[in-house]
N, C-alpha and C positions, 0 to 999 in steps of 0.2 A: 483439549486440543494439544497436539504435539507437532513440533517442527523437526524435520529430518536434517541432521547435521551432515550427512552423506548418504549417497544412494545405497540401498539395500534391497534384498528380496527374500521371501520366505512365506511364513504364514501371513505376514503383513509385509507389503512391498511399498517403498516410497522413493521418490527421487530427491536429490539434495535440494533443500529449501521448501519442499512441499509440506503442507500443513494438513493434518488429518485428525479425526476424532477416533481413538483407539479405546474400545470399551473393556478389554481384558487386562486386568491389572497385573497378571503374571507376565504377559507379553510386554506391557509398558515397562515393568520393572527390569526385565531381561534387556530390552533395547536400550534403556537408560544406562544400565550397567555396562554395556557394551560400547557406549558412546555414540550410538546411532541417532538418538532423539533428544529433545529437550522439551520442557513445558513451554507452551506458546501462550502468550498473553496478547490479545488483539489490542493495538494501540488506537485510541479514539482521537480523531483530529481535534485540535483545539477549536473552541468556539470563537466565531468572529463577533466582536461586540459592535453594535450600530455605530458608535463613534469612531471605531477603527476603520470601518468601511468608508465613511465620509472623507477621511484623510486620504484614502487610496484612489478615490474617484475624482478626477479633475473636473472643475466646473468652470463655466464661463466660456465665451466665444474664443478667447485666446488659445484654449486647450482643446477646442473642438476639432474633430478630424477634418482634413481638407479633401474634398472630392476632386479627383483628377478628371479632366476632360477626356473624352474618348474620341473626340473629333480629330481628324487628320489634318495636319498643317499643309498648306500648299507651298 
């Protein structure tokens, strides 16, 4: 997978920031040499551990959401 550093067109066309899988090694080498693409490594989100989740979720009545009344006041 490769990420476009700037927009370009030709045998392969990409917009800036676009990620594409290019199979032809000659084209990849040419585009890299010209500064149009770079290798793209997909970043995986960090795993959330159960103990981290417990800290983020408020518990107890003090932290419970308050429901507002929809009745009109007179």
